N, C-alpha and C positions, 0 to 999 in steps of 0.2 A: 468652307466658310472662314473668314478671317477671325482671329481670336477676339478682337474688340466686339465684333458683331455677335459672336457666340456668348460672350459674357453679358452683353446687354440683353440677349434673349433669355439667359438664365435668370437675370434679375427680374425681367418681366414675367417669366413663368412662375417665379416664386411668389409674386404678389397676389394675383387673383386665384381663387379656388372656386371653380364653376360648379363642381358637384355639391349638391345640398348636404349630403352626409359628411363630406370632407369639410365643408364650410362650418357645419355645426360642431364638428370635432375640433377644428381649429379655434372656434370661438370659445369653446369650453376648456381649451388646453390650460390657460392661465388659472382658470378656476380649479381645475383638477390639481395642479401643482400647489396652489394655495391651500387646498383642502389637506393635501398630504403634509405640508409644513405645519398647518394648525394642529393636525392630529399628532404629529411628533412632539410639538411644543406642549400640548396638553398632557401627553403621556409623561414627558419629563417633569412637568410641574407636579403631577400626581405622585410620581416616585420621589420627588424632593431632591433630585440630583440630575446632573447632566449626563446623558448617555455617551459613554466613551467606548473605544474599542476594547478596553480591558474588561468591560462588563459583559462582553459576548463570550460565552463558554465555547470550548471546542477549538478546532483548528483555525477559526476565523479571529481568534483573540489576538489583538495587536497588529493585524494585517490590513485593516481598513484604510484606504487612501482617500485623500481629499480630492474628489473627482470633479467638483465644481458644478455649476448649474447645467452646463451642456452635458455633463455626465449623468446628472439626474434625468435629463430629457431622454437620453438614450435608454436608461433603465426604465423610464416610464413607457417607452415604446413596447417593451416586452409585456408589461401589464395591460396596455391597451390592446396588444395583439390577442391576448387571451380573452379580453372583453369583446373585441370585434368578432372573434370566431363564433360567438353565440348568436350573431345576427342570422336572419333568414338567408337562404342560398342566393337569391337574386341580388340583394343588397351587398352581401359578402363578395360576390363575384365582381360587381362593379367597383366596389371599394378597393379590393386587392389589386385589380387590374390597373386602376388609376395610380395607386401607390407605386406599383412596380414600374409602370411606364414613366412616371415623373422622375423617379430616382434614377432609372437608366438614362433618361434624356439628360438630366443634370450632370451625371458623371461623365457621359460622353462629351458634353460641351466643355466641362472643366478641364478634362485631360486630352482634348483635341482629338478624340477618337470618333470619327464621323461614321454614321450609319452602323452603329454597333449595338449588340445585345449584351445583357448583363445576367450573370448567374451569381447568386449570393449563397455563400456556404460558410459553415462554422470552421471546418478544418481547412487550413491554408493550402494544403496540397491537393485537396479534393477537386478544386477547379481544374487543375492540370490533368488529373486522371479522367475527368469527364471530357476534356478536350482531346485526349488521346483516343477515347472511344469514338468521338466524332470523326477524328482523322482516319481511324480504321474503317468505319462505316463509309466514309467518303471515298477512300482508295480501293477498298475491296467491296465491289458491288454485290457479290454473292455471299457476303459474310452472314447475312441474316438467314440464308437458306442452308449453306454448307458449313457454317461455323468455322471451327479451328482447322478444318481440312484445307481451307483456302490459305490460312496462315502457314500451314506446314509446307505447302508447295512453294510458297514465296514468303520467306520470313521477313517480318517488318523490322526495321532498325530505328531506334530512338537514340539521338545524339545528345549527350550531356557534356558540359564543360567539366574539366578537372577541378575547377574552383566552385562547382555547384555545392549547395548545402549538403551535408552528410545525410545519407539514408534516403535521398530522393529517388534514386534509381530503383532501390529495393522496394520502396513503397509503390512505385508505378507497376513493377512486375507483379507484386502481390495483388494489386487491385485489378489489373487487366488479365491476370492468369498467363502471363508470358514468361518464357524461360529467361534466365539472366544473359545468355548469349545475344538476346535481342537488344541489349544495351551496348552502346559504344561511347566510351569516355574519350573526349577530345582533349589532348594536352594543351597547355598554355604556351605562350611565347617563351622561347629560351634565348634567342639572339637579339631580337629587336622588339621594342614596345614593352608594355607592362608584363610582368611575369604572372599576372592574374587575369590576363585577357586570353580569350580563345585564339588559338593559332588557325587563322582562316585558310592558309595554304595547306596545312596538314589536314584540315577538315575536308577540303576538296579532294585531296588524295584518298582519304578514307571513303568518301562517297563513291568515287570511281571504282575503287576496289570492291565495294559491296555490290555495285551494279554488275560488275563482271562475274561475281560469284552467284548471281541470281537472286539477290536480296532486294528488298524494296525500302529505300530511304523514306521513312514515314514522317518523323517530327524532329525538330531541333529546338532545344531549350537554351535561350540566350539570357544573359544577365545584364540588367541595367542597374548595376550596383551589386557586386558579389556579396554573399553572406558574411564573408570574413573581413575584407578590406574596402568594399564599396567601389570596386573598379567596374567600368562599363565596357562591354564587348563592342566591337566594331559592327554595330547593328546594321548600318547602311550596307556594308559589304556582305554581311550575312544574308540580308534580305535579297540582294541580287543573286546570291548563290542558291537560295531556296527557290526563287522563281525560276531559275535555270533548270533545276532538277525536280521541281514539283514537290517540295518539302514544306510541311506546315511549320511556321515560325511562331514560337511562343516566347514571350519576354516576361521576366519577373525581376523584382529588386526594389530597393528603397528609393533609388534615383528616379523612378517613375513619378514620384510626387512632384518633382520639379517641372513636370509638364504643365502644372497649373500656374506657373510663374510667367512673367512677361518675357524674360530672357531665358532661353533653354539652349544647352549645348547641342551641337549637331548630332552627336552620337545618341543622346537621349531622345532628341526630336524624331529620329528615324524610327523609334519604337512605336510612334503613332501610326505607322504604315504596316505594322505586323498583323498577323492573323488573329492573335489573341494575346492578352496580358493579364496578369494577376496582381492586384493591389490590396493593401491592408490599410484602409483609411482610419481604422480604430486607433492604433498606436500613433499614427501621424497627428491626429487631432486630440488625442488624450481621451477618447471615448471608450468606456468599458462595454463589453458584451455587444460590440458592433461587428457584424460578419465581414469576412473578406469578400472581394468582388473580382470576378473574372469577366472581362470584356472580350467579346469575340465577334467575328463577322462570318455569317453563313446565310445562304439564301433558302435552304431547304428546311422548313420547320419540322418535317417528319423525322429527318435524321437527328435534329437537335432533341426531339422528344425521345427518340430511341436511345440516344446517348445520355439522357438524364439531365440535359442542360435546361430544359423547360419542363413544366409540370402543369397538369390540369387541376390539381388540388389547390383551392384558394388558400389553404393554410400554409402551403409552401411559399406562396408569394408574400406572406406576411413577414418573411425574414428581412425584407427591405424596410420595414416600418421604423426600427430604431434609427437607421441611417437617414430615412426620410425626415423624421422629426429633428434630427441633429442638423441637417442641412437647412431646414426651415429656420432653426434657431440661430445658427451661425451666419447664414447668408454667404454670398460669394466673397465679400471682403474679409469676413472673419475666417473663412476657409483658407484663403490665399495668405492672409497675414500670419497664420500659424506656421505654414510651411516656409514662408519667407523668413520668419524669425529663427526657425531651426537652421536654415542654410546660413544665415548671418552668424549664428553662434559658431558653426563649424569653420567658417572662413576666418572668424576672429581668432579662434584657437590656432588654426594653421599658420596664420601670419605671425602670431606671437611665438610659436614654437620654432619658427625658422631663425629667430634671433637667439635661441638658447643653445649653448654648446652641449655636445654629447647626446643630443636628442635627434634621432633619425626618423624622418617622416616617410611613410610608405606610399603616400598618395599625392606626391608633389606634382605629378603630371595631370592629376584630376582637379583642375581649378574650380570646377563647379560641383564637385562631389560633396554631399552633405555628411560624409563619413570621414573622420580623421583617425588614422592608425599610426602610432608612433611607439618608439621604444628607446630605452637608454642603451647606448652602445659606445664603447671606448676601444678603438682599434688597437692602439699601442699603449698599454698601461704605463703611466709615469712620464708620458711625453709632454704633457701640458705643464708649463711652469707655474700655473696658478695653484695647482693641487700637489705639485711635486716638492715637498719639503725636504725629502731625503732621496737621493738617487736610488732607483731600484736596480738590483743586480741584473746582469745579463741573463736573458731568458731564452730558452730554446724554443724552436717553432712549435713543438708539441705543447710546451707550457703556455705559449700564447694562445694556442687553440683551446686549451682547457679553460683559460681565463675568458675567452670569448663565449664559450658555452656556459660559463658560470653567470654570464649576464642574464640568462633566463631566470635564475633564482632571484637576482636583484630586481628584475622587472616585475616579478610576482610580488616581491616585497613593496616595491614602489606603488603598484596598483592597489594593494591593500591599504597602504598608508593614505593614498589620495582618496580612496572611497570613504575612509573614516573622517578625513579632514574636510572634504568637500562632498557631502552626500548628494547634493543637488546636481553634481556634475554628471552622474549616470555613467561612469566609466566601467568598462568590462575588461577582464583579463582573458586573453585567448592565446592559443599556441598555433603557430603557423609552421608548416613543414620546412620551408626554406629560411625564413627570418627568425624563427624561434618564438619566444614569448613576447607578446606585444600588448599594448593598451589601445582600446578602441573607444572613440567618442562619437556616438551616433545620436545627435539631438532629435532627429526625426522620430526615433523610436522611444525616446525618454523625456525630452524637454517638456512636452505638453503635460505629462503626468507628474513629473518632479518639479515643474515650475522653474526650469533653468533660465537664468538671466545672464546678461553680459558681465555683471559683477562676479558671478560664479566662475565664469571662464577666466577672468583676471585673477581670481583667488587660486584657481587651479594652476595657472602658470607660476604664480608666486610660490606655491607649495612645491612645485617641481624644482624650481631654482634653489629653494632652501634644502632640498634633499640631495642635490647633486654632489656637494662636498662629501657627504657620508658615503654615497655610492662610489665615488672615485677613490677615496681612501681605502675603503673595504676591498675594492677590486685590486688595488695595488698591493695590499698586504696579504692576499690569499696565497700567492705563490711563495712569497718569502716565509710565511708561517708554515707552509707545507715543508719547505726545505729545512727549516729549523727543527721541526718535529721529527722528520726522518733522520736527522743527524743526532738526535738525542736518544740515549739508551733508556729503555723503560716506557717510552711513549710510542703509540701506534696511530698514524694518521688514517682517519676514516673518510673515504670519499663519498660525500652525500651531496648530490647535485641539487637537491631541493632545499638545502639550507642556505639562506642568503647572507650569513655572517662570514667572519674571517675563516673559519674552518671548524672541523670536528676532530677531537682527539680522544684517545682512550689510554688510560694508564694500565700497564700490564704488571700485576703484582707477582710475587714469587710463586704462588699456587695457581696462576692463571693457565687454563688449558687453551693454548693458542689455536688448536685445530678445531675447537668447538665454538659454535655461535650461540649456544644456549645461555640462558640467564645465569649470572654468577653472583650469589648473595654477598660474598666477600668483596667482589668488585663494586657492587652497588653501594655497599657501606662506605668504601673508600671514596667513591665519586660523590656520594652525598656529603661527606665531610669536606671534600675538596671544594664543592660548590659553596658550602657555608663559609669556608675560609676566604675564598676569592671574593665573595660578596661583601665581606667585612673590610676589604681593602679600600672600598669607596672609590673605585676607578670609574672611568667613563664607559667601560665595556660592560656588557650584560652577559651573563652566563646562564646556561640551562642544562638540565640533565635530560637525556633521551636515550633511546628512541621511545616513541609512544607504545610500541609493541613490547610487552613485558617478556616475551619469549626470547628477545635479543639481548645481547650484552649492553650494559649501560655505557654511555659516552658523555663527554663534556662538550657542549656546543658553545662556541665563542661567537658572540653577536657582532653587530655592526660597529665600525670604528668611526667616530665623528672627528677624530684628530689623528695626527701622526703618532703611531704606536711603535714601540720598540719590540719587535717580534721575538728577538733573542731573550730579552728580559722576561717577556710574558711566558715563553716556553720554559725557561729556567725556573720561574716561580711556580709554575704548574707542577713540574716534576719534583722540585724540592718539597713542596707542600704535600704532594701525594706520598712521597717516601716517608716524610715525618708522620703522616697519619697511619701509614702501614706499620711503621715501627712502634708507634704508641699502641696500636691495636694488638700487635703481637705481645707487647709487654703486659697488657691487661689480660690477654688470654693465658699467658704463662704464669701470671701471678696467682691464679687460683690453684694450679697444681703445686706451685712452690709453697704456698701457705699451707696447703693440706699436708704435704710431706713434712713441713716444719712442725706442725702441731703434733703429728704422730711421733716424730723424733723427740720432741719435748716431753711428751707423755712417757716415752720409754726412759729418758734420762731422769725424769722425776721419780719414776718407779724404782730405778736403780739407787737413786739418792735416798729414798725412803728405806730401802732394804739395808743399805750401808749404815744408816743412822740407827736402825734397829739392832744391828750387830754391835755397833759401837756402844750404845747405851745399855744393852742387856735386856733380858726379859723382865726382870723385877721392876724396872722403871716403867714398864708398860701397864703394871697393875695399878688401878686407880688410887688406892690409899697408900700402898707401899711405895709407889713411885713418887708420890708427893713428899713422903718422909725422907726418902733417899735424896731427892732433889734439894730438900731444905738443908740436910746435913752436908751433902757433897754435890753442889751444883755442877752441871756440865757446861763447859765453855765451847759450844758448837757454833760454827759459822753458818750464816743463812745462805743457803744455796738455791739458786733459781736459774732460769733460762730466759734470754731475750732473743727475739727474732729480728734480724736486720733485713728489712724489705729491700734495701738497695743492693746488698750483696747476696741476698737469698740464703743466708747461713744462720745457724743456731749458735749463740754465744752464751757464755756464763755471765751471771750477774755479780760475781765476786769482785771484779774491779770497781763496780759501782759502789759497793758497801765499803771497800777499802779506801778509795780515793774520794768518796762522797760526791762524785760527779759522774755524769754519763759521757762516754766517749763519743767523739764526733763521727766515728765510723768511716765508711768509704764515701768519698764525694762523687756525686753524679757526674758522668762525663758530659761535656757541653754538647748541645745539639749541633750536628754538622750543618753548616750553611753552604750556600752555593759558592763557586769559585769567584763569581763576580758579585761584588757588592757595590751598588750604585749610590752615590751621594746625591741627595735631592735638596733643592732649595726649599725654604718654608713655603707651604701652599702648593707645591708641585705634586700632582697626582701620580699614582703608580703607572708604570708601563709607558711613560712618555720618553721620547728620544732626548738625548743630551742636547742642551741648547747650543753647544759648540758646533754641531753639524747643521744648524738651521740657518738658512739664508734670508729668512723673512724678518729677522730682528734688525733693528737699527744699530749704528756703530756704538752709540753711547750705552744702550741697553746691553749690547753684546759684551762690551768691555767690563761693565759692572758685574754682569752675571759670571763672567769668567773669573774675575777677581774673587767673587764670593766662593766659587767652587775651589779655587786654589787655596784660600784661607781654610776652608773645611778640610781639604786634603792635608795641609800642613799640620793642623791641629790633630787630625787622626793619626798622622805619622809620628807626632810627638808622643801621643798616648802609647802607640805600639813600642816606641823606643824605651820609654820609662818602664813599661811592663816587662820588656825583654831583660832590662838591667836587673829588675827586681827578681825575676825568675832565675837569672844566672847566679845571683847571690844565694838564692835558696838551694840551687843545685849542688852546693858544696857544704854539707853539714859539718864536715871536719874543720872548716875554716870560717867561723862565724865573724860577723862584722864587729868592730870595736864598740859600737853603740850597744849591740846586743849583749856583748860580754859585760859591759858596765851595768846594764839593766839586770842581768841575771845575778850579779853579785849584790846589787842593791836589794833585789827582791829577797835573796837569802838572808840578808841582814835585817830585813824588815824596814829599810829606809827607802823612800821613793826617790827615783832618779830626778835630778833637777831639770833635765830636758824633757821629762815625761809629763805630759798634761793629762794623760788618761791612765788611771790606776788599773784598768782592766787589761793592760798590755801583757801581763804575765800569763793570762789564760790562753788556752788553745785558740788559734785563729788570730792572735795579735799581730802576726807578721803580715797578714793580708791588709789589716787596717793601717799598719805603719807604712806600707808601700803605697797605698792609695791616697794617704793624706797629703804628701807633697804634690801628687798629680792634681788634686783638687785645688790646692792653693796656687799651683802654677796656672791652671785654667782661670 
């Protein structure tokens, strides 16, 4: 029957309802929905608030979706099914038979499947298991009598594609009671065609080999849209092969939904001639709790009853009621419009992604496929002049291979970012064996529920384009960062393929046990301080401490790079900061022991001083009254003795110089903190870890010259500072030959007359030489 005629027949069959019970139920449908809405509104008014998903306790809290009116109609079907089951047997039998026959007829007309029967089931794979039982009963005539003895003499073989959904073969064997050798996985194309399509030539070879071994080729499962990438097998060629060897052909996949459209590709149209096919109209139409449907062709009702495809129980036939109500509500135009809208969304995204660089589409040969699978992939890092601000060093083939594998982590990061930015897109992240991590856009399964529109697809493409510079920069810097870390002492590069950032590094302190992977408290303390210091630099990079497993050693995770980053400066900053933190922690740890020993030594010294004073003054002076009289007549001129503890030097010193000179000594000066060998001069406003502007080709001539002049001025000023400091230090290095100014100032100080050139009377105190040396430098600047 032509498609136009079948569609007009569907429209005509949807309008009149001849059965009185059905007519009465259809008449009261709107009234029932209105009653439910009024009841809900009344309950909300009584409670004084609107019912939201957060008010529902338990696991349903926050997970209720907006299912729309057609979704309420499908849910209403379950309630009506429970109500209808209470009717008397005769009315129940007539009503359920009419519902099942009408739904089966409508589905066969919509999907161009002539003279077919329908089986409605909750589990999507259950229909295929029933079809396998039907095929066994059809090919093994004595199976009902002899049972599995017939299968033992001639083992059945079920052929599955290597691109079939995971766990399908194991499920069939468990449901049918067959051993796993009864399954035969057919590989996909390796030379010609899509790598996700079944290899027809190899399948024919497998069939011939099984026949020669005395096996029975039973059933072939083909894909009209694989579970991963949505590719369609060559169903027309497979149908000819199955007819040649008497094999049952079963087809499944999301591309079967396109059979309802006016234009269908030849590969999908051939599925209308198969022996059976399984469809999931619930996700396609956004209908909750709608069963899956398996359409099949068979002339023997007894075998279908034995296989479980048909049932004499009226309640089993009520499974079709939610779909029956939804088809009545949507009509043919609404049904086709939803599928057409989903296909248009996929085509819109596919056409837009073809214009985006570094995005590889895996379904370019499937022009009519409603599934789009793509991934970010850059074959040669640094080859594009748009994102190549600084040339990347020559990379070995193994390094390029590692960078290509690191694209999986970047694609996972891209998928998570897109799902957060465009939640209505319905993107999913999946791992393919050959291609790696990819992103899948399947609007047939998500658009009706999420309400995806064309604007969402455009926003999705815009977000992808905005994330490409970050992905390219990060991919280019990964290998350079690894080489810098491996060339730096004290740092260990940690290869974490799941981290999408520049890389992972661990600082190895002095007490680090390199042979052990257990947690290190000292290392965790150093990495925590390192993370705090790096975050205070206010750079564009993000840093994180990991891993999440506390039994492993802590590491520093460097995040994504949004601009050109100097990997050498980054690594140098990390190791210098970590060493500084380690030295400070050692100083604090040793300070406790040094102070404790100093206190003990001071107590011993004070005890000795007390004993010496007792011997010097005599015993009589210790008597309260006598001692006062002796001290009045003959006072003792004793010096005050004490002890001071120098924290810098960690030594115990006498307090006698303090009382003699009436001033406290400066002590030992702290050594300066060692800095890295490279100190980079930055312009005002320039953030850390940025490459020098001299190596950038993206700047204009005017801006380049001005920035270079600024850098040269800064370098000249810093050079002048170093020269003046060196001259001052060379003068200090010869105490035997003081300068004339210093000699004059010394004489003037001894005479109590200020020097005429001296504007600061404090120059005679300790530390005046530093102040005199820095004063000309400041005036010069």
